[in-house]
N, C-alpha and C positions, 0 to 999 in steps of 0.2 A: 590249503593251502597257504603257503609259508610266503609275504616279500618284506627282504627287503630294500629300501629305497636308496637313491642316491650313494651310490658304490662309489670312491672314485677311483680311473685308473691311470692318473696321473697329476703328478706334484705342480703343473701348470694349469689356466683356466678348469682351475677347479668345477663352477659353476655350471659346466657344457660338458667335461672328460668324467660323464657319468653314466652305470649301467643302473637298471633295477633286475632284483633275479625275484624270480618263481619258483616255486623249489615244492614238489610235492607231497602230500599228505602221508602218499605209502610212498614203500617201494622205488626210488627211479629206477628208472629202464636201461639207464648204464648211455644216454642220450641228451644230446640238449640242443637246444636252436637259441640263435642270437637274431633277434629282431631290431632290425632300422624302419624306424620312419620314415614316411615320406614329406613333400611339403615342398617341391619346387630348387632344394639348397636354399630356401629362406627361410622355413618354417616349420610350423610340427615341433612334436614333442613325445616325450620318451612312453606318456602312457596314454595317448591316440588309438592303441589297439584292443583300446576296450576289452572282451571276453576270451583275444584269442591265446595271450597266457593262460588265463585257467583251459580251457578248451585244451589247450597241448600238456598242459600240469595231470590232468583229468590221464592222460596219455599215459603216465609216465618221463614225458620230461623236464630234466630244468629247464628254465629261462633266462634269458636277460634282452634285457630289452635297452638299448643306449641311445644316449645324448649325443651329438654332437656339434658342434661350431657350425652358425650358418653366414651365408651370405645378404648383405654384400659385403659386410665387415669382415666378415672372413669366406678368399676364392680355396678355389680348386691351388693344391691338391689339404686344404685344413680337412675339411670334410673324412679325406683316408686319410692322416695324420691317428683322428680319432674313433672311422673308424676303428685301426687295425690296435691300436691301444684296445678299444675292448675288445674285438675279438683275444688278445693279450689276455687279458683281464680275467676274461672266462676262463682261458684253457689251463692261465695258470691254479682256480681252483676247482681245477677235476677233481683231484684225491679225497678234498674236502668235501665234495655236493656232490661226488656218491657219481661219476658218470665220465668215461672212455674221452680224454685229451684229443684221440682220433677219431671221435664220434659225434662232431659239432657240426649242423649246418645255419647256414646263413638262411634269412628271411629277413625279404623287405619288398614296401610298397614306391613306386612310382622311382622318388629321388636316392629311397632306402635299397628300392628294388635296384639302381644301378650300384650299390654301397655293396649288397651281399653279394653282388656281381661278380664284380672287380675282389672280393676280398677272394675269389674262389681262380682269381686272373694273375696274384699277384706274387710270387714267389721269395722264397727268402734271401734272395744276391739284388733280388728289384728294390731301389732305390724309394720310387714311388712313397709318399704315408711314411716312409720310415724318418725316426726322433730318435736324437740319440738316449731313452726313454723304454727303447723296445728291446726288451733283454731276447727274447724270442722272434726274433726277425720269420719264425714260420709263422705267418697267420692266416695262414689257406683254409678255407672253409675244405668239406668232406663233403657237404650238397649246400642244394639251393633251393630255395623254391621263391620267384622275382613277381611279384601281381607289377601287372602293368609298369614291366620297369626302364627306366629313357637306357638310352646303353648307346648316344654318346653327345657331347656336352658341342657339338658343333652346330648352328644353324640352318638346317639344311628340309627337303619334304620329306625325310621318313624322323624328323626332330617336332623338338615342341615350335611350333611353327608361328604361334603368337607370343613368344617369352621372349626379351632382349638378352640375348649371354651376355655380353659385356661384362654384366656386374656378377660376372658368375668364374671367367675366366681372370688372368693377370694381366694377362697381353691378346692383340689380337690375334687371329688364324696367320696372320698374316707375316708378322714380327716373331711367333713362335710354336710354325708347322711344329717340330715336336714333339711341342708339349702339348698340341691338342689328341695329335700321333697317345701320344700315352695314356690319353685321358675318353680315345674311345673304344669302345669293348671290342666291337668288330674288327678292329687291327691287334688285339691284344690276343689273338683263336694258337692256341698251340697242337690242340688236343689232350691235352694233359689237361683240363679242365674236373672237375671231379660230373657230379649226374649232377641237370638241370629242371628243372619246373617251373615253364612257363605259365602263368596263368595272365589273360588279356581278354579285355573285355569288346567284340566286335563297334564296339557303339561311342567306345574310347577316343575324344578330342579332343584332350590334350597330350597323349602317350599314342599315338596309331596302333593300332594294333602289327601293322607289319614291322616294326621292329624286335618284337620277340622272335614273328618268324624267322625273322632276315639272321637276327642272331643263332636261330636255333639252326638253323638251315647252315650257315656255315661253321656251326659246332660239330652236327652231325659228319658232314662233308672233312672234316677235321679228324673223328675216329671217335671222338668222345659221344658220353650220353645227354641228348638234351631233347626233356617231352613240353609241347603244348596243347592247354588243354584252353579257346578259344570260345568267350561265354557271350552267344548268340543273343543280341541288343546291350549288355553293357556298356556302362557308361565306364569312368577312369575311378581309381581310389577307393575301389569297391572293396576294399580287403579286409578294412579296420571292423572286422566284428563279426558274431556268428548265427546271425538270426537268417535274413536275409538267403531263400532259394540260391540263389550266385555264391557268399557268403560258403550256406552249407553244401553245395556242390564243388565248391573248390577248397573246402579243408575237406573233404570226403576225398578228394582226387590225394590233396597234401598225405592226409594217414598213408596212403596206402606206398607213396613216392616214399618218404619215410621208413616208413617198416621196412621195406624193401630194400633201402639202402645204406642204413643206419642204422637200423638192431638185426641185420642177419633174418 
């Protein structure tokens, strides 16, 4: 596996708008995965996926891991701007790196799961997270793997019950209801979303697994393909590695999902 670090995605915020690339030793299988770390939108880094990029490379995937700006200094929609630029940067290098630009999955955990999902829901005409540097506005993912994802930025019974959201959003919901609606994944469902796999532990006390179940039900009702793998007794943030039973089970399911939807 060859690793290329700190590839810029922008002329601005060059300390955060970065991706690392992980390239297979052998011939790539024609598909790529963009990983987005979690950390409550306030922490985390692109190197925290541990063995996951290597695991994907071993199966022929080109892998990118994205860095993005963090709260409280950078609030919504800064992280979405950075995620869209990361996707655009990866897609623009498809020919050079040997994969099909129409076969890119996003994968993310927690806050990164939110970003992985919203990249599947923002069409090329959507201004959310669009910057002047985004030459190609089509930053949609072709498949999504979401580990214990947040699906709303509202503080509600199925959100982050212990988290003070005001430092994530630029205004209170009462003052900017449309902004909150644009940030809520359940209100963005159209049925045109690509296939999505949710991986969530039933003992998650940070993001209740009901968030994944609710969003999957809405997607399915609208005509999209959504699958949920619930891991009994597993807590939050379990996806950063390949060693535990939960990680192995999730990756086995992810491997089958990617093979079906990206590799044909």
